[in-house]
C-alpha positions as CSV (number, residue, x, y, z in Angstrom):
1,X,-30.4,-14.0,-59.5
2,X,-27.7,-16.6,-60.0
3,X,-25.2,-14.5,-58.1
4,X,-27.7,-14.2,-55.2
5,X,-28.2,-17.9,-55.1
6,X,-24.4,-18.4,-55.1
7,X,-24.0,-16.0,-52.1
8,X,-26.9,-17.8,-50.2
9,X,-25.3,-21.2,-50.8
10,X,-21.9,-19.8,-49.7
11,X,-23.4,-18.4,-46.5
12,X,-25.2,-21.7,-45.7
13,X,-21.9,-23.5,-46.3
14,X,-20.0,-21.2,-44.0
15,X,-22.6,-21.4,-41.3
16,X,-22.9,-25.2,-41.4
17,X,-19.7,-26.7,-42.7
18,X,-17.1,-24.2,-41.6
19,X,-17.7,-24.9,-37.9
20,X,-17.7,-28.6,-38.6
21,X,-14.5,-28.3,-40.5
22,X,-13.0,-26.2,-37.7
23,X,-14.1,-28.7,-35.1
24,X,-12.5,-31.6,-37.1
25,X,-9.3,-29.5,-37.4
26,X,-9.2,-28.9,-33.7
27,X,-9.9,-32.6,-32.9
28,X,-7.0,-33.6,-35.1
29,X,-4.8,-30.9,-33.5
30,X,-5.7,-31.8,-29.9
31,X,-6.4,-35.5,-29.9
32,X,-2.8,-36.4,-29.5
33,X,-1.8,-33.8,-26.9
34,X,-1.7,-35.1,-23.3
35,X,-1.9,-32.0,-21.2
36,X,-5.7,-31.2,-21.3
37,X,-8.3,-33.9,-21.0
38,X,-11.2,-31.6,-21.9
39,X,-9.5,-30.7,-25.2
40,X,-9.0,-34.3,-26.2
41,X,-12.7,-35.0,-25.8
42,X,-14.4,-31.7,-26.6
43,X,-12.0,-29.4,-28.5
44,X,-14.5,-26.6,-29.2
45,X,-16.1,-26.6,-25.7
46,X,-12.7,-26.9,-24.2
47,X,-11.4,-23.8,-26.0
48,X,-14.6,-21.9,-25.0
49,X,-14.0,-23.0,-21.3
50,X,-10.5,-21.7,-21.3
51,X,-11.6,-18.4,-22.9
52,X,-14.3,-17.8,-20.3
53,X,-11.8,-18.7,-17.6
54,X,-9.3,-16.2,-18.9
55,X,-11.7,-13.3,-18.9
56,X,-13.5,-14.4,-15.7
57,X,-11.7,-11.9,-13.3
58,X,-12.6,-9.0,-15.5
59,X,-16.2,-10.1,-16.0
60,X,-16.7,-10.5,-12.2
61,X,-15.0,-7.2,-11.4
62,X,-17.1,-5.1,-13.8
63,X,-20.4,-7.1,-14.3
64,X,-21.1,-9.6,-11.6
65,X,-19.5,-8.7,-8.2
66,X,-21.5,-6.2,-6.3
67,X,-20.0,-3.1,-4.7
68,X,-18.7,-5.0,-1.7
69,X,-17.6,-8.3,-3.0
70,X,-14.4,-7.6,-4.9
71,X,-11.1,-8.7,-3.3
72,X,-8.6,-7.5,-2.1
73,X,-10.4,-4.1,-2.7
74,X,-14.1,-3.9,-3.6
75,X,-15.5,-1.5,-6.1
76,X,-16.7,0.8,-3.3
77,X,-13.2,0.7,-1.7
78,X,-11.7,1.7,-5.1
79,X,-14.1,4.6,-5.4
80,X,-13.3,5.8,-1.8
81,X,-9.8,6.3,-3.2
82,X,-10.3,7.5,-6.8
83,X,-13.1,10.1,-6.1
84,X,-11.0,12.1,-3.6
85,X,-8.0,11.8,-5.8
86,X,-9.7,13.1,-8.9
87,X,-12.4,15.4,-7.5
88,X,-11.4,16.1,-3.9
89,X,-14.8,14.6,-3.1
90,X,-15.6,12.0,-0.5
91,X,-19.3,12.8,-0.1
92,X,-22.1,10.1,-0.5
93,X,-25.8,10.5,-0.9
94,X,-28.9,8.8,0.6
95,X,-27.1,6.4,3.0
96,X,-24.3,4.0,3.7
97,X,-24.0,0.7,1.9
98,X,-22.4,-0.9,5.0
99,X,-23.9,-4.1,6.3
100,X,-24.9,-2.9,9.8
101,X,-26.3,-6.2,10.9
102,X,-22.8,-7.8,10.5
103,X,-20.1,-7.6,13.2
104,X,-17.7,-4.7,12.9
105,X,-15.8,-1.8,14.5
106,X,-17.2,1.7,15.0
107,X,-15.7,5.0,16.1
108,X,-17.4,6.2,19.3
109,X,-19.0,9.7,18.8
110,X,-19.2,12.3,21.6
111,X,-22.3,13.9,23.0
112,X,-20.7,17.2,22.5
113,X,-18.5,17.2,19.4
114,X,-15.9,19.8,18.6
115,X,-16.5,22.7,16.2
116,X,-14.1,23.1,13.3
117,X,-12.7,26.4,14.7
118,X,-11.9,24.5,18.0
119,X,-9.6,22.0,16.2
120,X,-5.8,22.0,16.7
121,X,-4.8,22.3,13.1
122,X,-2.4,24.3,10.9
123,X,-4.1,25.4,7.7
124,X,-2.2,28.6,7.4
125,X,-0.4,27.8,4.1
126,X,-2.7,26.7,1.3
127,X,-1.5,24.2,-1.3
128,X,-2.0,24.7,-5.1
129,X,-3.5,21.7,-6.8
130,X,-5.5,20.6,-9.8
131,X,-8.7,18.7,-9.7
132,X,-11.4,17.5,-12.1
133,X,-15.0,18.8,-12.5
134,X,-17.6,16.9,-14.4
135,X,-19.4,18.8,-17.2
136,X,-21.6,16.0,-18.5
137,X,-22.1,12.5,-17.3
138,X,-24.5,10.7,-19.6
139,X,-24.8,7.0,-20.6
140,X,-22.8,7.4,-23.8
141,X,-21.0,10.7,-23.2
142,X,-18.8,11.8,-20.4
143,X,-17.1,15.1,-20.3
144,X,-14.9,16.7,-17.6
145,X,-12.2,19.3,-17.3
146,X,-9.3,19.9,-14.9
147,X,-8.9,23.2,-13.1
148,X,-6.6,24.8,-10.7
149,X,-7.6,25.0,-7.0
150,X,-6.2,25.6,-3.6
151,X,-6.6,23.2,-0.6
152,X,-6.0,23.3,3.1
153,X,-3.1,21.0,4.2
154,X,-4.7,19.8,7.4
155,X,-1.4,19.5,9.3
156,X,-0.7,19.2,13.0
157,X,0.7,22.4,14.6
158,X,4.4,22.4,15.3
159,X,3.8,21.8,19.0
160,X,1.7,18.7,18.3
161,X,4.1,17.1,15.8
162,X,4.9,13.4,16.4
163,X,8.6,13.1,17.2
164,X,10.4,9.8,16.3
165,X,13.7,9.3,18.0
166,X,13.8,12.4,20.2
167,X,17.2,11.3,21.6
168,X,18.8,10.9,18.2
169,X,21.1,13.5,16.7
170,X,18.5,14.1,14.0
171,X,15.0,13.4,15.4
172,X,12.2,12.9,12.8
173,X,9.3,15.3,13.3
174,X,6.0,14.4,11.5
175,X,3.1,16.8,11.1
176,X,0.8,14.6,9.1
177,X,-0.2,11.2,10.6
178,X,-0.4,9.4,7.3
179,X,2.5,8.5,5.0
180,X,3.4,6.0,2.2
181,X,4.4,2.5,3.1
182,X,7.4,0.8,1.6
183,X,7.1,0.4,-2.2
184,X,10.3,-0.3,-4.0
185,X,11.6,1.1,-7.3
186,X,11.7,-2.1,-9.3
187,X,8.4,-3.4,-8.0
188,X,7.0,0.0,-9.2
189,X,8.3,1.8,-12.2
190,X,10.2,5.1,-12.2
191,X,7.1,7.0,-13.4
192,X,4.9,5.7,-10.6
193,X,7.6,6.4,-7.9
194,X,8.2,9.9,-9.3
195,X,4.5,10.8,-9.3
196,X,4.2,9.5,-5.7
197,X,7.2,11.5,-4.6
198,X,6.1,14.7,-6.2
199,X,2.5,14.4,-4.9
200,X,3.5,13.5,-1.4
201,X,6.0,16.4,-1.4
202,X,3.4,18.9,-2.4
203,X,1.1,17.8,0.4
204,X,3.8,18.5,3.1
205,X,4.1,16.9,6.5
206,X,4.3,13.3,5.3
207,X,6.9,10.7,4.4
208,X,7.7,8.1,1.8
209,X,9.1,4.7,2.6
210,X,11.5,3.4,-0.1
211,X,10.8,-0.3,0.4
212,X,13.5,-2.8,0.6
213,X,14.7,-2.0,-3.0
214,X,16.6,0.9,-1.5
215,X,16.7,4.6,-2.2
216,X,16.4,5.6,-5.9
217,X,16.7,9.0,-7.6
218,X,13.0,8.8,-8.2
219,X,12.1,8.7,-4.5
220,X,14.0,12.0,-4.3
221,X,12.2,13.8,-7.1
222,X,9.7,15.4,-4.8
223,X,10.3,17.5,-1.7
224,X,9.2,14.7,0.6
225,X,10.7,13.2,3.8
226,X,12.2,9.7,3.3
227,X,12.2,6.6,5.5
228,X,14.9,4.5,3.9
229,X,14.1,0.8,4.4
230,X,16.9,-1.7,4.6
231,X,15.9,-5.4,4.1
232,X,17.8,-8.6,4.7
233,X,19.1,-8.3,1.1
234,X,20.7,-5.0,2.0
235,X,19.8,-3.6,-1.4
236,X,21.3,-0.2,-2.1
237,X,23.8,-0.4,0.8
238,X,25.5,-3.7,0.1
239,X,29.0,-4.6,-1.1
240,X,29.6,-7.0,-4.0
241,X,29.9,-9.8,-1.5
242,X,26.5,-9.0,0.0
243,X,27.8,-7.4,3.2
244,X,26.6,-4.1,4.6
245,X,28.5,-1.2,3.2
246,X,28.6,1.2,6.1
247,X,30.1,4.0,4.1
248,X,27.3,3.8,1.6
249,X,24.7,3.7,4.4
250,X,26.1,6.9,5.9
251,X,26.3,8.6,2.5
252,X,22.6,8.0,1.8
253,X,21.6,8.8,5.4
254,X,23.4,12.2,5.1
255,X,21.0,13.2,2.3
256,X,18.7,16.0,3.5
257,X,15.5,14.2,2.7
258,X,16.4,10.9,4.5
259,X,14.9,11.2,8.0
260,X,14.9,7.6,9.4
261,X,16.1,4.1,8.7
262,X,13.7,1.1,8.9
263,X,15.1,-2.5,9.2
264,X,12.6,-4.8,7.5
265,X,12.2,-8.0,9.6
266,X,9.0,-9.0,8.0
267,X,6.0,-7.9,5.9
268,X,2.4,-8.8,6.3
269,X,1.9,-10.4,2.8
270,X,5.3,-12.1,2.9
271,X,6.8,-12.9,6.3
272,X,9.9,-14.3,4.5
273,X,12.3,-12.3,2.4
274,X,11.2,-10.4,-0.7
275,X,11.1,-11.6,-4.4
276,X,12.0,-9.7,-7.5
277,X,11.6,-11.4,-10.9
278,X,14.6,-11.1,-13.2
279,X,12.5,-9.6,-15.9
280,X,12.2,-6.5,-13.7
281,X,15.9,-6.2,-12.9
282,X,17.0,-3.7,-15.6
283,X,20.6,-2.4,-15.5
284,X,19.3,0.8,-13.8
285,X,17.6,-1.2,-11.1
286,X,20.6,-3.4,-10.7
287,X,22.8,-0.4,-10.2
288,X,20.6,1.1,-7.5
289,X,20.2,-2.2,-5.7
290,X,23.8,-3.3,-6.3
291,X,22.9,-6.6,-7.8
292,X,23.2,-8.4,-11.2
293,X,21.0,-7.3,-14.1
294,X,18.2,-9.6,-15.3
295,X,18.7,-12.1,-12.5
296,X,15.8,-13.0,-10.2
297,X,16.5,-12.0,-6.6
298,X,15.1,-13.6,-3.4
299,X,16.0,-11.8,-0.2
300,X,17.2,-13.9,2.8
301,X,14.4,-14.7,5.3
302,X,16.2,-12.6,7.9
303,X,19.2,-10.4,8.5
304,X,22.5,-12.3,8.7
305,X,23.8,-9.5,10.9
306,X,21.9,-10.6,14.0
307,X,20.1,-13.6,15.4
308,X,18.7,-12.6,18.7
309,X,17.4,-9.5,20.6
310,X,20.7,-8.6,22.0
311,X,22.6,-8.7,18.7
312,X,19.6,-6.9,17.0
313,X,19.7,-4.1,19.5
314,X,23.5,-3.8,19.1
315,X,23.0,-3.6,15.3
316,X,20.3,-0.9,15.7
317,X,22.6,1.1,18.0
318,X,25.4,0.9,15.4
319,X,23.2,2.0,12.6
320,X,21.9,4.9,14.8
321,X,25.4,5.9,15.8
322,X,26.7,5.9,12.2
323,X,23.7,7.7,10.6
324,X,22.5,9.9,13.5
325,X,18.9,9.0,12.4
326,X,16.1,7.2,14.2
327,X,16.1,3.5,13.5
328,X,13.0,1.3,13.5
329,X,12.0,-2.2,12.7
330,X,9.2,-3.5,10.5
331,X,7.5,-6.7,11.7
332,X,4.5,-9.0,11.4
333,X,2.9,-10.0,14.7
334,X,2.3,-13.7,15.1
335,X,1.1,-13.7,18.7
336,X,1.6,-12.1,22.1
337,X,4.5,-14.1,23.4
338,X,7.0,-12.9,20.8
339,X,6.0,-9.3,21.1
340,X,6.3,-9.6,24.9
341,X,9.8,-11.0,24.5
342,X,10.7,-7.9,22.4
343,X,9.2,-5.5,25.0
344,X,10.9,-7.3,27.9
345,X,14.3,-7.3,26.2
346,X,13.9,-3.6,25.4
347,X,13.3,-3.0,29.1
348,X,16.2,-5.2,30.3
349,X,18.8,-3.9,27.9
350,X,17.4,-0.3,28.0
351,X,17.8,0.0,24.2
352,X,15.7,-0.9,21.2
353,X,14.1,0.6,18.1
354,X,12.8,4.2,17.9
355,X,9.7,3.0,16.0
356,X,8.0,-0.2,15.2
357,X,6.1,-0.6,11.9
358,X,3.4,-3.2,12.4
359,X,2.3,-4.7,9.1
360,X,-1.0,-6.6,9.0
361,X,-1.4,-9.9,7.1
362,X,-3.9,-8.2,4.9
363,X,-1.2,-5.9,3.5
364,X,-0.2,-6.1,-0.2
365,X,3.0,-6.8,-2.1
366,X,4.4,-7.0,-5.6
367,X,5.0,-10.8,-5.3
368,X,4.6,-13.4,-2.7
369,X,3.5,-17.0,-2.1
370,X,-0.2,-17.7,-1.5
371,X,0.4,-19.8,1.7
372,X,2.2,-16.8,3.3
373,X,-0.3,-14.1,2.2
374,X,-3.3,-16.1,3.4
375,X,-2.2,-18.0,6.4
376,X,0.8,-16.5,8.2
377,X,0.6,-13.5,10.6
378,X,-2.2,-11.5,12.3
379,X,-4.3,-8.8,10.6
380,X,-3.7,-5.2,11.7
381,X,-6.6,-4.7,14.1
382,X,-5.4,-7.7,16.1
383,X,-1.7,-6.9,15.8
384,X,-1.5,-3.3,16.9
385,X,-3.3,-3.7,20.3
386,X,-0.9,-6.5,21.1
387,X,2.2,-4.3,20.4
388,X,0.7,-1.3,22.2
389,X,-0.3,-3.4,25.3
390,X,3.0,-5.3,25.6
391,X,5.1,-2.1,25.3
392,X,2.9,-0.5,28.0
393,X,3.1,-3.6,30.2
394,X,6.9,-3.4,30.3
395,X,7.1,0.4,30.5
396,X,8.8,1.1,27.2
397,X,5.9,2.5,25.2
398,X,7.1,6.1,25.7
399,X,10.4,5.2,23.9
400,X,8.9,3.9,20.7
401,X,6.4,5.0,18.1
402,X,4.0,2.6,16.4
403,X,3.3,2.8,12.7
404,X,0.4,0.7,11.4
405,X,0.0,-0.6,7.9
406,X,-2.8,-2.7,6.4
407,X,-5.6,-1.4,4.3
408,X,-6.0,1.9,6.2
409,X,-7.3,3.8,3.2
410,X,-10.3,5.8,4.6
411,X,-10.3,8.3,7.5
412,X,-12.5,6.1,9.7
413,X,-10.2,3.2,9.4
414,X,-7.2,5.4,10.2
415,X,-9.0,6.8,13.3
416,X,-9.8,3.2,14.4
417,X,-6.2,2.0,14.2
418,X,-4.9,5.2,16.0
419,X,-7.4,4.4,18.8
420,X,-6.1,0.8,19.0
421,X,-2.6,2.0,19.7
422,X,-0.9,3.3,16.6
423,X,0.8,6.7,16.4
424,X,1.1,6.9,12.6
425,X,-0.3,5.1,9.6
426,X,1.3,3.7,6.4
427,X,-0.6,3.4,3.2
428,X,0.6,1.6,0.0
429,X,-2.0,0.2,-2.4
430,X,-4.3,3.2,-2.1
431,X,-1.5,5.4,-3.3
432,X,-0.9,2.9,-6.1
433,X,-4.6,3.4,-7.1
434,X,-4.1,7.2,-7.1
435,X,-1.4,6.9,-9.8
436,X,-3.6,4.6,-11.9
437,X,-3.7,1.1,-10.6
438,X,-6.8,-0.8,-11.7
439,X,-6.1,-3.9,-9.6
440,X,-5.3,-6.1,-12.6
441,X,-3.4,-8.4,-10.2
442,X,-0.3,-8.5,-12.4
443,X,2.2,-6.8,-10.1
444,X,4.5,-9.9,-10.2
445,X,4.6,-10.3,-14.0
446,X,6.0,-6.9,-15.1
447,X,3.0,-6.5,-17.4
448,X,0.9,-4.0,-15.4
449,X,-1.4,-2.6,-18.1
450,X,-1.4,1.0,-16.6
451,X,2.3,1.3,-16.2
452,X,2.4,1.3,-12.4
453,X,3.9,-2.0,-11.2
454,X,6.2,-2.4,-14.2
455,X,9.5,-1.3,-15.4
456,X,8.5,-1.8,-19.1
457,X,9.2,1.5,-20.8
458,X,6.3,1.1,-23.3
459,X,3.7,0.3,-20.6
460,X,4.9,3.2,-18.5
461,X,4.0,5.6,-21.3
462,X,0.4,5.4,-20.1
463,X,1.3,7.0,-16.7
464,X,1.5,10.8,-16.9
465,X,3.5,12.0,-13.9
466,X,2.2,15.5,-13.6
467,X,-1.5,14.4,-13.7
468,X,-1.0,11.5,-11.2
469,X,1.0,13.6,-8.8
470,X,-2.0,15.9,-8.2
471,X,-4.2,12.9,-7.6
472,X,-1.8,11.7,-4.9
473,X,-1.9,15.2,-3.3
474,X,-5.7,15.4,-3.4
475,X,-6.3,12.0,-1.9
476,X,-3.9,12.6,1.0
477,X,-5.2,16.0,2.0
478,X,-8.8,14.9,1.7
479,X,-7.9,11.9,3.9
480,X,-6.3,14.1,6.5
481,X,-9.4,16.4,6.5
482,X,-11.6,13.4,7.0
483,X,-9.5,12.3,9.9
484,X,-10.0,15.7,11.6
485,X,-13.8,15.3,10.9
486,X,-13.8,12.0,12.7
487,X,-11.8,13.4,15.6
488,X,-14.2,16.3,15.9
489,X,-17.2,13.9,16.0
490,X,-15.5,12.0,18.8
491,X,-15.1,15.2,20.8
492,X,-11.4,15.5,20.2
493,X,-9.6,18.6,19.0
494,X,-6.8,16.6,17.4
495,X,-6.5,13.1,15.8
496,X,-3.4,12.6,18.0
497,X,-5.8,12.2,20.9
498,X,-7.4,9.0,19.7
499,X,-6.9,6.3,22.3
500,X,-8.3,3.0,23.7
501,X,-12.0,3.4,24.3
502,X,-12.7,5.5,21.2
503,X,-13.6,2.4,19.2
504,X,-16.5,0.0,19.9
505,X,-16.8,-3.5,18.5
506,X,-20.4,-4.8,17.8
507,X,-21.0,-8.5,17.2
508,X,-23.7,-10.0,15.1
509,X,-26.1,-10.1,18.1
510,X,-25.8,-6.4,18.7
511,X,-23.6,-6.8,21.8
512,X,-20.9,-4.1,22.1
513,X,-17.5,-3.8,23.8
514,X,-15.1,-0.9,23.9
515,X,-11.7,-1.7,22.2
């Protein structure tokens, strides 16, 4: 029994005296540090506070936030992307979780909706894909398998295609109204970009925007049309001195997959120039962007090549003449006056961009400053009607296509923004989620735990390109099918027919107005 008494005494000692000794050790360790007041006075409680603070975001995301509270995407938002991507399923049961007493936008339905066989759609060529089916879904055991399947592409017929730059040598014809917004190689790793390129390519009729990081080999991995974005930093088409290399611009524009050039004037989450941390600038990225390896890069706030509308139009014309491609601008709307100036100058000079990408302030980014993301620029549902109205007011709307970007990740949201004046829709973060993003909010640190927003080779091992590419495909074709469903409910035989009056805004008192 003596050994049992010894163990009992040892346990009591550990339970009583070990924490006391540890507390004394922490007090001795922390009493002279000058950084944290709480640690100087209460070392154990202070350590516990910092531990809880560190795991707080994960605890809220999985345990405490309800399905609608998470930001920037809620748990329900996340599921609206993941479920179609994995299972080609966007069905819900019992009823909507939307707060119908709150103010919000609604798509106007028709008294006599269209039948599916009445829709103007090209589903003649089925697409081979892979999706998951659930075998067992218990509390402690989940089993599913992946199987081959075929899906309809839900493309516009050739005669309904949206044509960007019809007067250019090489117009860009689009048969799917939804594409990928600018996401640069460097902000995303090569595996993520490759999976996106292949998945979008398999879906047909869509496009992939390179982001201001420039065209990389990974953007070209899939058979997908490319909008090559050129930002103020001129990444990928710059000389060693930081000037525009016209020969390199033409060389890349001559590639078969490159269909249009986009000049990035601004972005919703960062109306200034972009930022890329030096830890992400590997030699490979530096070569593609034509910059120095491992050196943090901040793009200029604007292009040095122009400083007013006349010089901007001249630059656009020069790019269009050299490349033969449609040339557009990406901007953030701050108010009516500046957009009216743009439209008025387009009318006066009889020139201008072939398309305008309108990025809402709710858009995402790999890295930006809080004050710019939260306080500068208008959200997309305020911005697009301004651009559409001003272009119509000055008689130049028929010369320009409007692409909207800003959390348009479900079919009803896409239908709403098309009704408000957009011709096409860009999506970024939803496509990130299809390739594995879990919203860890570490895009700016190069430590993305799922290998999406990182160039770290070890972290990227978690991203399987083949598997994620099918998720991209499944999500996009399901979204396009949903858009046709909304159009049919509105009495339209094509989503290209959404226009002002197809959306209704309801305030908190139940009063409605057509948008």
